[in-house]
C-alpha atoms as one frame of an Amber mdcrd trajectory, in Angstrom:
protein
   0.446  25.865 -17.046   0.647  22.292 -15.815   4.159  20.792 -15.621   5.028
  18.393 -18.420   6.848  15.086 -18.175  10.239  15.658 -19.790  13.546  13.805
 -19.796  16.699  15.804 -20.396  19.129  14.359 -22.965  22.520  15.294 -24.342
  21.149  17.252 -27.323  19.525  20.405 -25.937  16.794  20.571 -28.527  15.747
  16.947 -28.230  13.407  15.590 -25.576  11.426  12.410 -25.268   7.679  12.994
 -25.510   5.805  12.930 -22.244   2.398  11.385 -21.733  -0.461  12.875 -23.732
  -2.264  15.912 -22.449  -5.084  15.176 -20.070  -8.374  14.268 -21.678 -10.169
  15.008 -18.394 -11.675  18.395 -17.792  -9.503  19.215 -14.802 -11.354  22.367
 -13.829 -10.737  21.850 -10.116  -7.782  23.508  -8.482  -5.881  22.000  -5.556
  -7.023  23.468  -2.244  -3.905  23.357  -0.106  -5.001  24.909   3.190  -6.885
  22.903   5.861 -10.580  23.724   5.852 -13.210  23.576   8.569 -15.109  20.299
   8.378 -18.805  19.904   9.060 -17.911  16.574  10.704 -16.185  16.362  14.090
 -13.497  13.747  13.504 -12.644  13.477  17.198 -16.148  13.288  18.710 -17.198
   9.890  20.148 -19.797   7.971  18.143 -21.386   5.311  20.373 -23.358   3.833
  17.477 -20.161   3.094  15.557 -19.323   0.064  17.694 -22.688  -1.597  17.135
 -22.345  -1.116  13.378 -18.823  -2.531  13.250 -18.883  -5.322  15.832 -22.428
  -6.727  15.620 -22.391  -8.954  12.553 -25.206 -10.983  11.076 -24.268 -14.565
  11.913 -26.215 -15.908   8.934 -23.616 -14.540   6.498 -20.405 -15.334   8.375
 -17.938 -17.895   7.061 -16.434 -20.397   9.470 -12.678 -20.778   9.823 -12.976
 -24.385   8.655 -14.622 -23.165   5.433 -12.076 -20.367   4.899  -9.299 -22.971
   5.225 -11.134 -25.636   3.209  -9.135 -27.602   0.613 -12.110 -27.037  -1.709
 -11.114 -23.392  -1.997  -7.595 -24.394  -2.943  -8.926 -26.738  -5.625 -10.499
 -23.880  -7.585  -8.144 -23.633 -10.520  -7.182 -20.185 -11.734  -7.939 -19.864
 -15.449  -4.903 -19.238 -17.607  -4.556 -15.711 -18.843  -5.458 -15.672 -22.518
  -4.782 -11.987 -23.094  -2.120 -11.119 -25.667   1.389 -11.097 -24.277   2.386
  -7.502 -23.631   6.102  -8.015 -23.044   6.874  -6.507 -26.429   5.558  -3.110
 -25.353   7.034  -3.124 -21.868  10.092  -0.970 -22.398  13.297  -0.936 -20.398
  13.662   1.566 -17.583  15.240   4.834 -18.584  18.327   4.398 -16.412  18.667
   0.842 -15.125  16.774  -2.373 -14.588  13.977  -3.775 -16.678  10.333  -4.885
 -16.746   9.270  -8.421 -15.966   5.930 -10.152 -16.484   5.287 -12.454 -13.522
   2.109 -14.167 -14.799  -0.765 -14.557 -12.338  -4.401 -13.605 -12.848  -5.475
 -10.642 -10.694  -9.144  -9.966 -10.055 -10.206  -6.654 -11.612 -13.561  -5.268
 -10.376 -15.758  -4.412 -13.380 -16.753  -1.108 -11.776 -13.154  -0.016 -11.184
 -10.485  -2.144 -12.914  -7.734   0.283 -11.810  -8.252  -0.444  -8.106  -6.858
  -3.880  -7.221  -3.075  -3.911  -7.022  -0.679  -6.605  -5.830   0.933  -6.317
  -2.389   4.662  -6.661  -1.755   6.791  -7.021   1.355  10.303  -7.957   2.418
  10.745  -9.804   5.671  12.610  -8.393   8.613  12.013  -5.058  10.300  14.330
  -2.150   9.635  12.902  -0.204  12.576  14.342  -2.528  15.216  17.392  -3.862
  13.331  18.905  -1.264  11.020  21.838  -3.544  10.194  19.601  -6.188   8.616
  18.972  -5.746   4.907  16.623  -8.441   3.675  17.183  -9.857   0.213  13.867
 -11.698   0.099  10.767 -10.215  -1.543   7.240 -11.697  -1.390   4.377 -10.666
  -3.687   0.660 -11.290  -3.022  -2.537 -10.725  -4.984  -6.255 -11.523  -5.011
  -6.966 -13.929  -7.862  -9.950 -14.097 -10.193 -11.180 -17.018  -8.065 -10.978
 -14.771  -4.952  -8.112 -16.720  -3.345  -4.847 -15.244  -2.074  -1.816 -16.041
  -4.223   1.820 -15.450  -3.378   5.340 -16.069  -4.637   8.805 -15.065  -3.501
  12.448 -14.706  -4.413  15.351 -14.834  -1.954  18.585 -13.457  -3.363  20.338
 -14.120  -0.047  19.465 -17.824   0.168  22.345 -20.291   0.222  20.624 -22.547
  -2.310  20.714 -21.089  -5.809  17.263 -22.433  -6.749  15.648 -19.989  -4.305
  17.468 -17.048  -5.898  14.892 -17.194  -8.715  11.167 -16.535  -8.458   9.340
 -19.508  -6.977   6.002 -20.644  -8.497   2.784 -18.986  -7.392   1.363 -20.665
  -4.282  -2.346 -20.661  -3.432  -3.025 -19.586   0.166  -6.762 -20.170  -0.232
  -9.378 -18.053   1.493 -12.364 -16.293  -0.036 -11.303 -12.676  -0.416 -13.283
  -9.530  -1.073 -10.266  -7.205  -1.105  -6.624  -7.309  -2.121  -4.356  -8.563
   0.656  -2.260  -6.327   2.918   0.972  -7.606   4.445   3.618  -6.645   7.002
   6.623  -8.345   8.606   7.753  -8.143  12.250  11.069  -9.939  11.846  13.006
 -12.322   9.653  10.994 -15.370   8.556   7.680 -13.768   9.517   4.698 -12.333
   7.621   1.187 -11.236   8.573  -1.373 -11.237   5.725  -4.763  -9.524   6.081
  -7.820  -9.200   3.856 -11.520  -8.518   3.854 -13.372 -11.798   3.419 -16.443
 -12.350   1.266 -18.476 -12.321   4.513 -17.336  -8.762   5.289 -15.040  -9.717
   8.175 -11.315  -9.102   8.475  -9.249 -12.270   8.059  -5.632 -12.993   8.952
  -2.999 -15.592   8.129   0.595 -15.592   9.325   3.882 -17.173   8.377   6.225
 -17.675  11.314   9.081 -20.123  11.018   9.867 -19.878  14.739   6.257 -20.558
  15.731   4.180 -22.587  13.281   7.195 -23.602  11.167   5.474 -22.128   8.151
   2.009 -20.906   7.220  -0.662 -21.041   9.903  -4.386 -21.202   9.155  -6.691
 -18.348   8.228  -8.214 -16.774  11.349 -11.367 -14.668  11.559 -10.772 -11.283
  13.194 -14.390 -10.104  13.153 -15.499  -6.596  12.314 -17.648  -5.328   9.463
 -14.963  -4.111   7.095 -15.191  -1.711   4.189 -12.394  -2.038   1.639  -8.787
  -3.127   1.879  -7.038  -3.309   5.276  -3.653  -1.732   6.038  -0.903  -3.394
   8.083   2.123  -2.142   9.989   4.862  -3.270  12.388   7.252  -1.082  14.392
   9.057  -3.924  16.191   9.735  -7.638  16.164   7.030  -8.309  18.785   4.340
  -6.009  17.372   1.953  -5.984  14.396  -1.276  -4.078  13.801  -4.079  -3.966
  11.257  -6.292  -1.006  10.311  -9.640  -1.082   8.512 -12.467   1.219   7.557
 -16.080   0.715   8.664 -19.299   1.489   6.797 -19.739   4.732   8.754 -16.256
   5.933   7.750 -14.592   5.294  11.103 -11.162   3.665  11.362 -10.661   0.581
  13.528  -7.483  -1.181  14.626  -6.295  -4.362  16.353  -2.762  -5.040  17.522
  -0.756  -8.199  18.089   1.896  -8.556  20.795   4.259 -11.530  20.931   4.923
 -12.491  24.571   6.993 -15.607  23.833   8.896 -16.772  20.756   6.265 -18.019
  18.334   3.357 -17.171  20.658   1.338 -13.984  20.895  -2.107 -12.492  21.376
  -4.441 -10.128  19.528  -6.220  -7.493  21.581  -9.767  -6.266  20.882 -10.795
  -3.880  18.121 -10.279  -0.211  18.995 -12.179   2.640  17.345  -9.982   5.506
  16.123 -12.982   7.473  14.820 -12.800   9.653  11.738 -14.762   9.929   8.506
 -12.645   8.143   5.920 -13.441   8.098   2.223 -10.508   5.817   1.363  -8.680
   2.894   2.841  -6.138   3.894   5.510  -2.393   4.142   4.928  -0.173   3.325
   7.924   3.551   4.033   8.433   6.126   4.030  11.249   9.587   5.492  11.750
  10.417   3.649  14.950   9.397   1.932  18.161   5.906   2.682  19.469   5.168
   5.147  16.650   2.371   4.639  14.135   0.754   7.218  11.863  -2.539   6.687
  10.032  -3.455   8.673   6.907  -6.562   8.757   4.747  -8.661  10.811   2.392
 -11.603  12.221   4.331 -15.222  12.495   3.251 -14.543  16.218   2.765 -11.766
  15.485   0.246  -8.950  16.590   2.556  -5.996  14.512   3.767  -6.265  13.528
   7.436  -3.685  12.209   9.900  -3.696  10.584  13.345  -0.667   9.257  15.226
   0.152   7.459  18.442   0.721   9.630  21.520   2.127   7.907  24.627   1.012
  10.862  26.769  -2.662  10.089  26.119  -4.498   7.377  28.050  -5.801   5.965
  24.768  -2.301   5.937  23.302  -3.502   8.064  20.380  -3.537  11.746  19.503
  -6.391  13.462  17.679  -7.159  13.544  13.978  -5.700  16.578  12.213  -6.542
  17.956   8.794  -3.618  18.327   6.389  -5.720  20.199   3.859  -5.516  19.417
   0.171  -8.230  18.370  -2.247  -7.579  14.728  -3.008  -8.554  12.530  -5.914
  -6.904   9.397  -4.502  -6.028   7.587  -1.292  -2.902   8.793   0.521   0.602
   7.386  -0.017   3.166   7.938   2.732   6.569   6.937   4.052   8.359   7.461
   7.377  12.108   7.694   7.893  14.591   9.446  10.186  11.898  11.077  12.349
  10.126  12.535   9.330   7.113  11.595   7.254   6.303  12.362   3.636   2.806
  12.275   2.151   1.917  12.027  -1.545  -1.517  12.287  -3.186  -3.186  12.699
  -6.537  -4.763  16.134  -6.372  -8.121  17.195  -7.750  -6.161  18.882 -10.577
  -4.604  15.554 -11.635  -1.108  16.450 -10.396   0.968  14.720  -7.724   1.267
  16.732  -4.497   3.723  16.309  -1.608   3.815  17.379   2.050   6.488  16.777
   4.736   6.405  16.462   8.528   9.601  16.736  10.588   9.520  15.510  14.182
  12.202  17.960  15.316   9.969  20.864  14.292   6.709  19.080  15.195   5.059
  20.733  12.225   3.988  20.130   8.650   5.426  21.979   5.680   3.344  23.382
   2.831   1.961  21.294  -0.010   4.388  21.039  -2.944   3.142  20.607  -6.518
   5.207  17.930  -8.287   3.232  18.167 -11.513   2.295  15.218 -13.674  -0.913
  14.039 -15.337  -1.929  11.065 -13.219  -4.333   8.365 -14.310  -7.763   8.403
 -12.667  -8.195   6.225  -9.553  -4.462   5.488  -9.283  -2.681   6.874  -6.217
   1.089   7.383  -6.227   3.447   5.338  -4.071   6.766   6.125  -2.405   9.680
   4.100  -1.065  12.614   5.134   1.131  15.979   4.352  -0.474  19.056   4.916
   1.697  18.902   8.644   2.525  16.312   9.505  -0.098  12.957   8.674  -1.641
  11.639   7.435  -4.969   8.087   8.407  -5.948   6.180   6.547  -8.674   2.978
   7.399 -10.522   0.913   5.926 -13.340   0.113   8.548 -15.973  -2.833   8.848
 -18.328  -0.880   7.055 -21.067  -0.697   3.971 -18.762   3.066   4.396 -18.450
   5.057   4.770 -15.251   7.056   7.819 -14.153   9.487   8.420 -11.305  10.914
  11.279  -9.236  13.917  10.904  -6.909  14.704  12.864  -3.738  18.357  12.753
  -2.735  20.575  14.873  -0.472  17.771  17.222   0.470  16.309  18.011  -2.953
  14.735  16.552  -6.077  17.326  15.276  -8.539  15.259  16.716 -11.399  12.200
  18.899 -11.811  10.992  16.552 -14.545   9.415  13.143 -14.183  11.586  10.295
 -15.463   9.772   7.915 -17.870  10.071   4.274 -16.836   7.975   2.690 -19.597
   5.328   0.050 -18.966   1.727  -0.511 -19.951  -0.180  -0.928 -16.703  -3.719
  -0.832 -15.342  -3.167   0.303 -11.759  -1.105   2.579  -9.602   2.300   1.445
  -8.291   3.175  -0.670  -5.248   6.765  -0.148  -4.090   9.105  -2.144  -1.875
  12.723  -1.510  -0.925  15.060  -4.407  -0.250  18.733  -5.340  -0.021  21.248
  -2.548  -0.345  19.221   0.225  -1.964  17.268  -1.984  -4.382  13.689  -1.068
  -5.376  10.905  -3.169  -6.895   7.660  -1.660  -8.203   4.606  -3.836  -8.879
   1.427  -3.260 -10.887  -1.584  -5.028 -12.315  -1.017  -5.212 -16.059  -3.587
  -4.587 -18.752  -3.764  -8.357 -19.188  -4.403  -8.974 -15.477  -0.917 -10.302
 -14.792   1.522  -9.037 -12.164   4.101  -6.669 -13.666   7.408  -5.845 -12.013
   9.699  -2.890 -12.687  13.121  -3.288 -11.083
């Protein structure tokens, strides 16, 4: 029997109804054990470089075009969908839902796919005493530009302690943006452009005194990039190629406000999803993805290797979504939507240098919506979107789940969750709403 979503209440015989039973024919079971792959994930593929790096110059956009004021002048049509605030319920324990307006592009072939991106500036991995109270949110608009807004609860001026208006960063996107922060007052934003290349724009108050210009990074990119930073002088971007291989470029700051990008490096692999990248400290990066064989795959940095990287390893599983992951205290936790529609979890602990078994967390997850997870103090919060378009949460604290049941958080959303932790144990969760607006649960 599949686990149900239940919320315990004071009266033993009373329980809030969970999401409706699955209407999908979930005949597949979750295959937990790693399986032999017909593809060698670690074998060199010389042809991969020519496919990824040799671009047709006739289709490429110039940096002057990507930064053109004409792109900024494309007005975003107002959202005329009915206001859905009335059916966005309060969270079960604390906080509330907020509609943040905006107009997110929803691909006709897969409207559940394009989520906002969220980030808080600063880098916990090099300064554990710094707890940022600023949150920035980004999305790809219906006019294919990058939009962003922010709130800074720690700002001395009260006007910045409220959400600022949406600001148009321009560009001509073909994927949602990805973002990371190396330090306070710094952001790196990445996307796939309409010409198929990776594009980058940074905010660095110490360097450019604000937003720099969009820069072409080359490459023939498939899908949304991923971004990561393990220190105040380091940032890296990861993308998939048409042949399924994973490619990365890294940035190193050699002087305050000045740095350099190295060349693209091929990590290999046969990805069937965009990569997910996490770090738990200096010089550590782990890359996760769903493979073409449906299993979860993992590759991490290894300073003992001349390449700086270890080999791809299969984590098993039979996935129906990209991978969600978090890293904290020398451990990593992976979450996926399984082929049975449930949320599954797996843990790696550095001290044991080994992975635990897959854990079934239950749930009836919406198609094409991966879970997401955020580290909160000494625990985790995991969020999913269920088949009733509502949001559910599980909390891990003091070495165990606080409840076997999923906690209903309300909502009426189109996509999976995007989480961000900020301040002193605060959590924001962002979604694309049914009306195309950005929705926030906090």
